[in-house]
C-alpha positions in Angstrom: -68.3 127.9 -51.3 -70.1 125.2 -49.3 -71.8 122.3 -50.8 -74.8 123.5 -52.8 -76.8 120.6 -54.1 -79.9 121.6 -56.0 -82.4 119.0 -57.1 -84.5 119.1 -60.2 -86.3 116.9 -62.6 -84.0 116.9 -65.5 -85.3 117.0 -69.0 -89.0 116.8 -68.3 -91.3 119.0 -70.3 -93.7 119.3 -67.5 -91.1 119.8 -64.8 -87.8 121.3 -65.9 -85.5 120.5 -63.1 -82.1 119.1 -62.4 -80.1 116.2 -60.7 -76.5 115.2 -59.4 -73.2 113.4 -60.2 -71.8 110.2 -58.8 -68.5 108.3 -58.8 -67.8 105.3 -61.0 -66.0 103.0 -58.7 -68.0 99.9 -58.3 -70.0 100.6 -61.4 -69.8 99.8 -65.0 -69.2 103.1 -66.9 -71.1 103.6 -70.1 -71.4 107.2 -71.3 -74.0 106.4 -74.0 -77.6 107.3 -73.4 -80.7 105.6 -74.8 -81.9 107.4 -77.8 -84.4 104.9 -79.2 -86.9 102.5 -77.8 -85.2 99.6 -76.0 -85.8 96.1 -77.2 -88.1 93.6 -75.5 -91.7 94.9 -75.4 -93.1 91.8 -73.6 -94.5 92.5 -70.1 -93.0 90.5 -67.3 -94.7 89.8 -64.0 -91.4 89.5 -62.2 -89.5 92.5 -63.6 -90.7 96.1 -63.5 -88.9 98.5 -65.9 -89.1 102.2 -64.8 -88.1 105.1 -67.1 -85.9 107.8 -65.4 -85.3 111.2 -67.0 -81.7 111.4 -65.8 -78.9 109.3 -64.5 -78.9 109.4 -60.6 -75.6 110.7 -59.5 -75.4 109.7 -55.8 -77.4 106.9 -54.2 -76.4 108.0 -50.7 -79.1 110.0 -49.0 -76.5 111.9 -46.9 -74.8 113.2 -50.0 -77.6 113.2 -52.6 -79.3 116.4 -53.9 -81.0 115.1 -57.0 -84.7 114.3 -57.3 -83.8 111.4 -59.6 -81.6 110.0 -56.8 -84.7 110.0 -54.6 -86.7 108.1 -57.2 -84.3 105.2 -56.9 -83.4 105.6 -53.2 -87.1 105.5 -52.1 -87.1 101.8 -53.0 -83.7 101.0 -51.4 -84.1 102.8 -48.1 -87.0 103.1 -45.7 -87.4 106.3 -43.7 -88.0 106.9 -40.1 -91.4 108.5 -41.0 -93.2 108.6 -44.2 -95.5 111.0 -46.1 -98.9 109.5 -46.8 -101.0 110.0 -49.9 -103.1 112.4 -47.7 -100.0 114.5 -46.9 -100.1 113.3 -43.3 -96.9 112.2 -41.6 -97.1 108.5 -40.7 -94.9 105.8 -39.0 -92.3 103.8 -40.9 -89.1 102.6 -39.3 -90.2 104.7 -36.3 -93.5 103.1 -35.3 -94.4 106.0 -32.9 -93.1 109.2 -31.5 -93.8 111.8 -28.8 -92.9 115.5 -28.5 -92.3 117.2 -25.2 -94.5 120.2 -24.3 -91.6 122.7 -24.9 -91.1 121.3 -28.4 -87.4 120.5 -27.7 -87.4 116.7 -27.2 -88.6 114.2 -29.7 -88.7 110.5 -28.6 -89.0 107.8 -31.3 -89.9 104.2 -30.7 -88.4 102.0 -33.5 -89.7 98.9 -35.3 -88.1 95.8 -33.9 -86.7 92.8 -35.9 -85.7 94.9 -38.9 -82.4 94.3 -40.6 -80.4 96.0 -43.3 -80.0 94.3 -46.6 -76.4 93.2 -45.5 -77.9 91.3 -42.6 -76.9 93.8 -39.9 -79.4 95.0 -37.4 -81.4 98.2 -37.7 -81.6 99.8 -34.2 -81.2 103.0 -32.2 -77.4 103.0 -32.7 -77.9 102.9 -36.5 -80.3 105.8 -36.3 -77.9 107.9 -34.3 -75.1 107.0 -36.8 -77.3 108.2 -39.7 -78.4 111.5 -38.1 -74.9 112.4 -36.9 -73.6 111.6 -40.4 -76.1 114.0 -41.9 -75.0 116.6 -39.4 -71.5 116.7 -40.9 -70.7 119.8 -43.0 -70.1 117.6 -46.1 -73.7 116.6 -46.1 -76.4 118.8 -47.8 -78.6 117.7 -44.9 -76.6 119.5 -42.2 -78.6 122.7 -42.3 -81.8 120.7 -41.7 -80.4 119.3 -38.5 -78.7 122.5 -37.2 -81.2 122.7 -34.3 -80.1 119.3 -33.0 -78.2 119.5 -29.7 -77.7 115.8 -29.0 -79.1 112.3 -29.8 -79.6 109.7 -27.0 -80.2 106.0 -27.4 -81.5 104.7 -24.0 -82.1 101.3 -25.5 -82.0 99.5 -28.9 -85.5 100.6 -29.9 -85.6 104.2 -28.5 -84.0 107.3 -30.0 -84.3 110.7 -28.3 -83.5 113.9 -30.3 -82.8 116.9 -28.1 -83.1 120.3 -29.8 -81.4 123.6 -29.0 -84.7 125.3 -29.6 -88.1 124.3 -31.0 -87.9 123.3 -34.7 -91.2 122.9 -36.5 -90.0 121.1 -39.7 -88.3 118.2 -37.9 -91.0 115.5 -38.5 -91.4 116.5 -42.1 -87.6 116.4 -42.7 -87.5 112.8 -41.4 -89.9 111.7 -44.2 -87.1 112.6 -46.8 -83.5 111.9 -47.3 -82.6 112.8 -43.7 -84.9 110.0 -42.6 -83.5 107.4 -45.0 -81.5 104.9 -43.0 -78.3 103.5 -44.4 -76.3 100.5 -43.0 -73.5 101.8 -40.8 -71.5 98.7 -41.5 -71.8 99.2 -45.3 -70.8 102.9 -45.0 -67.7 102.0 -43.0 -66.8 99.1 -45.3 -67.3 101.0 -48.6 -66.2 104.5 -47.6 -66.6 107.0 -50.4 -67.8 104.2 -52.7 -71.0 103.8 -50.7 -72.7 106.1 -53.3 -72.2 103.2 -55.7 -73.0 100.3 -53.4 -76.0 101.5 -51.3 -77.4 99.4 -48.5 -80.7 100.2 -46.7 -83.7 98.4 -45.2 -86.1 99.0 -48.1 -88.0 96.5 -50.3 -85.4 96.3 -53.0 -81.6 96.1 -52.8 -79.0 97.4 -55.2 -77.5 94.9 -57.6 -75.7 96.8 -60.4 -75.6 99.8 -62.7 -74.3 100.7 -66.1 -73.7 104.4 -65.9 -75.9 106.3 -68.3 -77.9 103.3 -69.2 -79.6 101.4 -66.3 -79.7 100.6 -62.6 -80.9 97.2 -61.4 -82.4 96.4 -58.0 -83.6 93.0 -56.7 -86.1 91.9 -54.2 -85.1 92.2 -50.5 -86.1 88.7 -49.5 -86.0 89.6 -45.8 -88.0 92.7 -46.1 -89.8 93.5 -42.8 -93.1 94.7 -44.4 -95.4 91.7 -44.9 -96.4 91.0 -48.5 -93.8 93.4 -50.1 -92.3 93.6 -52.6 -94.2 91.9 -55.4 -91.6 92.1 -58.2 -88.3 90.2 -58.2 -86.4 92.9 -60.1 -86.6 96.6 -60.7 -84.7 98.0 -63.7 -84.4 101.8 -64.0 -83.8 102.7 -67.6 -82.2 106.1 -68.1 -83.3 108.7 -70.7 -82.2 112.3 -71.2 -84.8 112.9 -73.9 -88.4 112.8 -72.6 -89.6 111.9 -76.1 -87.5 108.8 -76.1 -88.8 107.9 -72.6 -92.3 108.3 -73.9 -91.6 106.1 -76.9 -90.3 103.4 -74.6 -93.5 103.5 -72.6 -95.6 103.1 -75.7 -93.4 100.2 -76.9 -93.7 98.4 -73.6 -90.0 98.5 -72.9 -90.8 100.4 -69.7 -94.1 100.1 -67.8 -94.0 103.4 -65.8 -92.2 106.7 -66.4 -91.4 109.8 -64.4 -92.0 112.3 -67.3 -94.2 112.8 -70.3 -93.6 115.4 -73.0 -96.1 118.2 -72.7 -97.2 117.8 -76.3 -98.0 114.2 -75.7 -99.8 114.5 -72.4 -103.3 115.1 -73.6 -103.3 112.2 -76.0 -101.8 109.8 -73.5 -104.4 110.9 -70.9 -107.1 109.9 -73.3 -105.5 106.5 -74.1 -107.4 103.9 -72.1 -104.3 101.7 -72.0 -102.5 104.0 -69.7 -103.0 105.9 -66.4 -101.6 109.4 -66.1 -101.0 111.3 -62.9 -100.7 115.1 -63.5 -100.8 117.0 -60.2 -99.3 120.3 -59.0 -96.3 119.7 -56.8 -94.4 121.6 -54.2 -91.4 122.5 -56.4 -90.2 125.4 -58.4 -87.9 126.2 -61.3 -85.8 129.2 -61.9 -82.4 130.7 -62.6 -79.5 131.2 -60.1 -77.4 134.3 -60.4 -73.8 134.2 -59.1 -73.7 137.2 -56.8 -70.0 136.9 -56.0 -68.5 137.1 -59.5 -69.3 138.3 -63.0 -72.0 140.7 -64.1 -74.5 139.6 -61.4 -72.6 141.0 -58.6 -74.6 144.0 -59.7 -78.1 143.8 -58.1 -79.7 146.0 -60.8 -78.6 143.7 -63.6 -80.0 140.7 -61.7 -83.3 142.6 -61.3 -83.3 143.5 -65.0 -83.1 139.9 -66.1 -85.6 138.8 -63.5 -88.1 141.5 -64.6 -87.6 140.9 -68.4 -88.9 137.2 -68.3 -92.5 136.6 -69.1 -93.3 133.6 -67.0 -96.7 132.9 -68.6 -95.1 132.7 -72.0 -92.5 130.2 -70.7 -95.3 128.0 -69.3 -97.5 128.3 -72.5 -94.7 127.8 -75.1 -92.4 125.3 -73.3 -94.8 123.5 -70.9 -97.9 123.7 -73.1 -99.7 125.1 -70.0 -98.6 122.2 -67.7 -97.2 124.3 -65.0 -98.0 127.5 -63.1 -96.1 130.8 -63.4 -94.5 131.5 -60.1 -92.5 134.1 -58.2 -91.7 132.3 -54.9 -90.6 128.9 -53.6 -94.1 128.2 -52.4 -96.6 126.8 -54.8 -100.4 126.8 -54.3 -100.0 123.3 -52.7 -97.8 124.8 -49.9 -99.2 125.8 -46.5 -97.0 128.9 -46.8 -98.5 129.9 -50.2 -99.2 133.6 -50.7 -100.9 134.5 -54.0 -99.6 138.1 -54.0 -96.0 137.0 -53.3 -96.2 134.3 -56.0 -97.6 136.4 -58.8 -94.8 137.2 -61.2 -94.4 140.7 -62.6 -95.4 141.5 -66.2 -92.3 142.8 -68.1 -92.2 146.6 -68.1 -89.8 148.0 -70.7 -89.4 151.3 -68.9 -88.6 149.7 -65.6 -86.2 147.2 -67.2 -84.3 150.0 -69.1 -84.1 152.0 -65.8 -82.6 149.0 -64.0 -80.0 148.5 -66.8 -79.1 152.2 -66.5 -78.8 152.0 -62.7 -76.6 149.0 -63.2 -74.3 150.9 -65.5 -75.3 149.0 -68.6 -78.0 151.2 -70.4 -77.5 149.4 -73.7 -77.5 145.9 -72.2 -74.8 143.4 -71.3 -73.8 139.8 -72.0 -73.7 136.7 -69.8 -73.8 132.9 -70.1 -76.5 130.7 -68.6 -75.6 127.1 -68.0 -78.3 124.5 -68.4 -78.7 120.8 -68.3 -78.3 119.1 -71.7 -81.9 118.3 -72.7 -84.1 119.4 -75.5 -86.8 120.8 -73.2 -84.4 122.8 -71.1 -82.8 124.1 -74.3 -86.1 125.3 -75.6 -86.9 127.1 -72.4 -83.5 128.8 -72.5 -84.0 129.9 -76.1 -87.4 131.4 -75.2 -85.8 133.4 -72.4 -82.9 134.3 -74.6 -85.3 136.0 -77.1 -87.1 137.8 -74.3 -83.8 139.3 -73.0 -82.6 140.3 -76.5 -85.3 142.9 -76.7 -83.5 144.9 -74.1 -80.0 144.4 -75.4 -79.2 141.6 -73.0 -77.3 138.9 -74.8 -77.5 135.5 -73.2 -75.2 132.7 -74.3 -76.6 129.2 -73.6 -74.1 126.5 -72.4 -75.5 123.0 -72.2 -73.7 120.7 -69.8 -74.0 117.1 -68.5 -76.0 117.3 -65.3 -73.3 116.2 -63.0 -71.0 118.9 -64.3 -73.8 121.5 -64.0 -74.3 120.5 -60.4 -70.6 120.6 -59.6 -70.5 124.1 -61.0 -73.4 125.1 -58.8 -71.4 123.9 -55.8 -68.1 125.7 -56.6 -69.4 129.0 -58.1 -68.3 128.1 -61.6 -71.1 129.9 -63.4 -72.6 133.3 -64.1 -76.2 132.2 -64.3 -77.6 128.7 -64.1 -81.1 127.0 -64.6 -81.8 124.8 -61.6 -84.9 124.0 -59.7 -86.1 122.1 -56.7 -88.7 119.3 -56.5 -90.2 120.8 -53.3 -91.3 119.5 -49.9 -94.4 119.8 -47.8 -92.8 121.9 -45.1 -91.9 125.3 -46.4 -88.6 125.5 -44.6 -87.2 122.9 -46.9 -88.0 125.0 -49.9 -86.2 128.2 -48.8 -83.9 127.9 -45.8 -80.9 126.0 -47.3 -81.2 128.0 -50.5 -81.0 131.6 -49.2 -79.5 131.3 -45.7 -75.9 132.5 -45.6 -73.7 129.5 -46.2 -76.6 127.3 -46.8 -75.8 123.9 -48.5 -78.1 124.7 -51.4 -77.3 128.4 -51.7 -75.8 128.3 -55.2 -75.8 132.1 -55.6 -73.7 132.5 -52.4 -76.3 135.0 -51.4 -76.0 136.6 -47.9 -78.4 138.9 -46.1 -78.5 139.2 -42.3 -82.2 140.1 -42.2 -83.1 137.1 -44.4 -81.0 134.9 -42.0 -82.8 136.3 -39.0 -86.2 135.8 -40.5 -85.5 132.3 -41.7 -84.3 131.3 -38.2 -87.4 132.9 -36.7 -89.7 130.9 -38.9 -88.1 127.7 -37.8 -89.1 128.3 -34.2 -92.7 129.4 -34.9 -95.2 126.7 -34.4 -98.3 128.2 -36.1 -98.2 128.0 -39.9 -99.9 131.4 -40.3 -97.1 133.0 -38.3 -94.5 131.2 -40.4 -96.2 132.2 -43.6 -96.1 135.9 -42.6 -92.4 135.6 -41.8 -91.7 134.0 -45.2 -93.6 136.8 -46.9 -91.1 139.2 -45.3 -88.3 137.1 -46.7 -89.8 137.2 -50.1 -90.0 141.0 -50.1 -86.2 141.0 -49.7 -85.6 138.3 -52.2 -87.7 140.0 -54.9 -85.7 143.2 -54.4 -82.3 141.6 -54.4 -83.0 138.8 -56.9 -80.4 136.2 -56.2 -82.7 133.8 -58.0 -85.3 134.3 -60.7 -88.3 132.1 -59.8 -90.0 131.0 -63.1 -92.8 128.5 -62.4 -94.1 125.6 -60.4 -93.9 122.3 -62.1 -96.5 119.5 -62.1 -95.7 116.0 -61.0 -96.4 113.7 -64.0 -96.2 110.0 -63.8 -97.6 107.6 -66.5 -97.9 103.9 -66.5 -99.5 101.0 -68.3 -102.9 99.9 -66.9 -101.5 96.4 -66.5 -99.6 97.8 -63.5 -101.5 97.5 -60.2 -101.2 99.1 -56.8 -99.8 102.5 -57.7 -100.6 105.1 -55.0 -99.7 108.8 -55.7 -97.9 110.7 -53.0 -97.3 114.4 -53.4 -93.5 114.1 -53.5 -93.9 112.5 -56.9 -91.8 109.4 -56.2 -92.6 106.0 -57.6 -92.8 103.6 -54.6 -92.6 100.1 -56.1 -93.0 97.9 -53.0 -96.7 97.3 -53.5 -96.8 97.3 -57.3 -97.6 94.2 -59.3 -98.5 93.3 -62.9 -101.8 91.9 -64.0 
């Protein structure tokens, strides 16, 4: 099975998602995880402490698949283009671009005078190196760049991407990991250990990490953006329990967090000492079924589990209403959103029993669902477990460290698995790599020629209404074959002390620290 990296926000009550695993070479290994408020409640004007809901596995954008990786990498790496707070695509390392009338040639003009944090120059050759690295099969990015025919560098500040055919999502893709520029020199020097010693052009550069405890970044003194960054040091403190992360925010040990327990959200919102962002995102959560081995090779049994889950109950009980029941990869924030396609079915006992009978298991069956080790994810699994038990379906819950969970998703070492995706603005990035045959995020190992044909078709369509219609056809097939049980669309929740200034929310939910400062 090919590399299948799913991202999710691990252990957040308002966004049950998941992350990735990284090597230990070049890092200090410490398997303990913070379980109580850290010491030191004093607020510093030179150090910003950020709470993370999981330990980032891979700080290499070419190999990363975890949202929590992106939360750190957004401050180490700049991107060719960036997503603005208005959801518009704007310049970053590429200061301008043009697109040919046939949609097959993109020409980018780069910022000049930019250097990587190791002192080496950022130029067209570096961009070509990065994009070609992402096109290698080992990278989860390769499917995103499958339409690229060649990359030309006529001079140091110009990059020309030639496509095999028009590819509507390209600009959006370059605002994410594919657009994050790493130092070619550092990659060649560090080899496989680059994941532990990242080098980019961003406002902060990597200093050190203690695995499972913290990651420290320091100011990039030669940053090309005038006036940034304000802080000398960023320290990411890692928590696997959102309640502990919340306690650390209240104690002052961290000043901003990427998750808030749903049961604490209302009271924190009403506390004038804090600001809380709580907005619907582009992502989704759900359950993968392994269609190549175990009970879920049987389509009817996949459908039975899918139909037996009451999504509204999951949202109400586990998320305290801070989410939206869903049945597709496209939330209401997506330009491809279709309300009828995204409305989940209400469990129908007669239909579920019929599906079990068609699947040869009229009295039910047993399976194991793997989940990330977090109290919130465990609660969700237990709620689903009780729903399935009504139909004789016995679900065993297996909690795993997230890196192990993700590795299993890549090698097919599971029967069912709870994993989600943080979502992107362009709908292609929420569906193609997950359900295309051999896609790098296709954890189910699902394959359907008609789905492949439709997903390819949507990539070449330029009008979003046409693309949305094509995606609706895909969803009709996915609902019937059920390689994945879509559960809900999570909210992006970020909370911070009001002493922190300069925060600007962007719909990808990432904390950009370059312009932040303390009163």
